[in-house]
C-alpha positions as CSV (number, residue, x, y, z in Angstrom):
1,M,7.9,-18.5,-15.8
2,P,8.9,-18.4,-19.4
3,A,11.4,-15.6,-20.4
4,E,8.9,-13.8,-22.7
5,E,6.3,-13.7,-19.9
6,G,8.9,-12.4,-17.5
7,K,9.9,-9.7,-19.9
8,A,6.2,-8.7,-20.4
9,T,5.8,-8.5,-16.6
10,I,8.8,-6.3,-16.2
11,R,7.6,-4.0,-19.0
12,D,4.2,-3.7,-17.3
13,L,5.8,-2.9,-13.9
14,A,7.8,-0.1,-15.6
15,G,4.7,2.0,-15.9
16,W,3.7,1.7,-12.2
17,T,4.1,4.6,-9.8
18,I,6.5,3.9,-7.0
19,H,6.3,5.6,-3.6
20,R,9.7,6.1,-2.0
21,P,9.1,6.8,1.7
22,S,11.0,9.8,3.2
23,H,11.7,10.6,6.8
24,S,8.5,12.5,7.1
25,D,6.6,9.5,5.7
26,I,8.0,7.4,8.6
27,L,6.8,10.0,11.1
28,S,3.4,10.0,9.4
29,A,3.3,6.2,9.6
30,I,4.1,6.3,13.3
31,R,1.1,8.7,13.7
32,L,-1.1,6.2,11.7
33,Q,0.2,3.4,13.8
34,R,-0.9,5.1,17.0
35,R,-4.2,6.4,15.7
36,Y,-5.4,3.1,14.2
37,R,-3.4,0.6,16.3
38,L,-1.5,-0.8,13.4
39,N,1.8,-2.5,13.3
40,L,4.5,-0.3,11.8
41,S,4.8,-2.3,8.6
42,N,1.1,-1.9,7.9
43,A,1.2,1.7,8.9
44,M,4.0,2.3,6.3
45,I,1.9,0.5,3.7
46,V,-1.2,2.7,4.6
47,N,0.9,5.8,4.5
48,S,2.3,5.0,1.0
49,E,-1.2,4.3,-0.1
50,L,-2.4,7.7,1.1
51,E,0.6,9.5,-0.4
52,S,0.0,7.7,-3.8
53,G,-3.7,8.6,-3.8
54,C,-4.9,5.0,-4.2
55,E,-8.6,4.3,-4.0
56,V,-8.2,0.6,-3.0
57,L,-5.6,-1.0,-0.7
58,W,-5.4,-4.7,-1.3
59,L,-4.1,-6.1,2.0
60,E,-5.0,-9.3,3.8
61,D,-3.8,-8.0,7.3
62,L,-6.5,-5.4,7.8
63,K,-10.3,-5.6,8.0
64,S,-11.9,-5.5,4.5
65,G,-13.9,-2.3,4.2
66,Q,-11.7,-0.3,6.7
67,K,-11.3,3.2,5.5
68,F,-8.1,5.4,5.4
69,G,-8.8,8.8,3.9
70,R,-10.6,8.3,0.5
71,S,-9.6,4.7,0.1
72,A,-10.9,1.4,1.5
73,V,-9.1,-1.9,2.3
74,K,-10.0,-5.0,0.4
75,N,-8.8,-8.4,1.2
76,P,-7.6,-10.1,-2.0
77,F,-8.6,-13.5,-0.6
78,V,-12.2,-12.7,0.3
């Protein structure tokens, strides 16, 4: 990637919201893991998505159209 394109990408990322999981988020993810039979890494992703208020969760590991709260999973490769 050319340096200018890299700098533009970093500038773009600076405006993104970052969810930093806390201890309670880990416990919430464990509840999601049990409820939806997810692996822990996907449960952490879903929990961060719920905490961030996202409407779409782009994830290839889960079924496209699956709902978590107000949001739905979409597979980026479908």
